[in-house]
N, C-alpha and C positions, 0 to 999 in steps of 0.2 A: 330292662331297658324301657324307657318311656316312649309311648307312641306319640305321633304328632298331635293327635287329638288331646292327649293328656298334657302335653307340653303347652298347647294353646290354652287349655283350661287353667293350668297352673299360672300362666302369664296373666290371664284375666283376673285371677283371684289374688295376685301378689300386690303389695302396696305400691303407691306412687314412688316412694323412695327407692324401691327395688328397680322400678322401671327406669328412674333417673340414673341409678348406678350402672345398670347394664348399658344404657345409651351412652353414658360418659366413657365407659370402658371400650365400647365399640368405636366411638369417635376418636379416642386416644389411639386405638389400634390402627385405624385408617390414617391418622395423622403421622404415626410412626412409620408406616409403610411409605407414605408420600415423602417424608423427610429422608428416609433411607435411600429411596430411588433418586431423589434430588441430589443428595450428597455424592452418590456413586456415579450418576450419569449426567449430572447438571454442571459439572466443572467445565469452565471455559477458560482456556489459556491462549495467549497470543503475544504478538510482537508488532510494534508500530515504528515508523520512521518519519521524522519531520524534515522535509527538504529545505524549509526555510531556516531552521536552526541547525541542521545537520546533526541531529541527535536521535537516539533510539531508546525505546523503553519497552518493557514487558508488562502485561496486564493479566489480571485474574479476577474472575467473579463467578457466582453460582446462579444458574437459572433453572426454572422448572422445565424438564425435558419435554420435547414436542411443542409445548406452549411458547417457549422462548421468553417467559416472563422472568426478569431479573429479580432475585430475592436476596442478594448479598451485594454490598457496595463493591465497586471496582477498586482493586488494589493495584497500584502502578509502581514500577521500580525502574529507575534509570539504568540502562545498560550500554550507554555510549562508550565506545572504545577510544583508545588514544588517537587513532587515525581520524575518527570523526571529530574529535575535539580539535585536532590540528587543522582540519579543513574548515571547520566552522569559525575559526579565528582568523582565517586568511582575509585580508582587506577586500579582495576581489570577490569573496563569497559571503562574508558577513552581511546580514540584512537587518534593517531597522523595522521591518514589517511587523505589525501587531497582530496580523491574522495568520497564525501558525497552523499549518495543516498537518494532520497525522495520517499517513498512508499505511494501510494494513500490509504487513510483511507476511504473516501467516497466523492462522488460528486453528485450534483443535477443540472440539466439543465432545464431552462424554467419552474420552479415550479413543475417539475415532482418528483416522489419519488427518494429517495437517492439510488445511486448505491454504493454498499459497497465492499471494498477490504478485503482480509484476515487479514490485519494488524489491522482491527477493533477488532479482538479477543484480541489482546494485549492491545489495548487502553481501552477496557472495564475494564480490571483489573487495568490499571493505573488510571482510573477515579472512581473506586469503592469507595463508601463512607461508613463509619461506622455509628453507631447510633448517634454519636455526630457531624455528617456532616463534618467529617475529612477524608482525603484520607486514606483509610484503610491500604494499603500496605506501605505508608510512615510512619504511626504510628508503624506498625508492624516492619518495618526495624529499626526504632529508638529504639524500645524496645528489638529487637533481632538482634543486630549487627553481631553476629557470623553466624547466619542463613542467614542474608542478604548477607553476604560475599560469601556464597555458591550459593544462588539463583540467584542474579542479573547477574553475569558473564555468567551463563548458559542461562538465558532469552535473554541477549544481543547477545550471539552467535546464538541462534535460530532465532532472528530477522534479523541478518546480512545474514543468509542463507535463509531468507524468509520462514522459517518453522514455521509460526505462528500457524498452526494447532496443534503443539505439546506444545504450551505455557500452555494450561490448565493442562497438565501432571505435569509440573514443579510447578505451583502454588498449585495444589492439594497436592503434596508431602510436600511442604513448610508449608501448613496449618496443616498437620497431624503429622509432625515429629519435636520434640522439640530439638533434638540433632544435632549439626552441622556436626559431622563426619558421622553419620548415614544418614543425608540428602544428603551429598556429594555422598555417596555410592549408595543410592537409586536413586538419579538423574541420575547418570551415567548408572546404570543397567537398569532402566526403559526406559530412552530415547534410549539407545542402542537397547533395544528390539523393540521400535517403529521404529527405523531406519531399523532394520533387517526385520521387516514385510513389510516396504515400498520397500526394496531392493528385497525381494523375489517376491513381486507382479510385479515389473518392469522386473525382469528376466524372469518370466513366459510370459510376453508380448513381450519378445525379445528386450527390451530396456536396453541393457547391460551397456551402458554409464551411464544412470541415476541410474541403480542399483548399479554400482560401486561407484558413487558419494555418494549415501546414506550410503554405507558401510564405506567410508572414513569419512563421517560426524560422524557416530557412534563411529568409532575408535578414533576420537579426544577426545571424552568423556571417553571412556573405551578402551584404547589401547590393553589390553590383553583379550578382550572379545572373548571367543572361538567360539561361534556361528557366530559372525561377521567374524572372520578369516576363518572359514570353508565356509561360504557363499561366501567370496571373491574368494576362490579357485574354488568353484563351478561355479561362473560367468566366470572365465577364461576358464574352461573346456567347458562351453556352447558357448563360443566365439571361439571354435575350437582350444583351446590351445594357442591362440595368446594373449599376455598381452595387455590390453587396458588401456588407460588413460582417464580421464574424458572429454578430448577434442578431442579424436581420433575418435569418432563415431558421426554421425549426429543425432540430436534430433529426 
């Protein structure tokens, strides 16, 4: 067995080509380890939803673990189901907007547990199956076209405003109310009440811009809602009487 001093002497007396060969082998070994770790632990998979187009897609790419540096192009695959295509084609939902946003449904890195976004709340309803393994809300929409005409524009509006937490309110009402006119009224009143509660909570925290935005969102659904109009006046008073717009106050 060679001692360290003998190894050092042998290294010093070896040719430059031997030095180069050993360095290359060492570099290749390090590169192989990095590549193996990246392939095993750098896989990133996820799902996105576009509220403007009402479409869904999955994505996959590879990044260097810990550093988060992408080393492989993103591969995307459309996973829009029949219900989403149906809703996206409704005249009341279809949009001509050129700025399509993709909200993160969920993502997993390196085999770890899924990180989930709020849009998953909506996707759970879009993927819900009935006892015949059919998309529940697609069949419901086909069987209740007048109710669907009231429900889906509201759901689409909530999604565009990233108010996914209010989606269960809309679906709960649609499940319980068989009349289209009543559903329209209840959707407006119930969601206006939810927006009012959110606005009041933000006003009490001094977040007047966010409070005002929630008021305006509610008034889009119920323009004559008296509690919302009164709360808007109260917000202005709490802002020292100076009218504020949604963009005039820092978040």
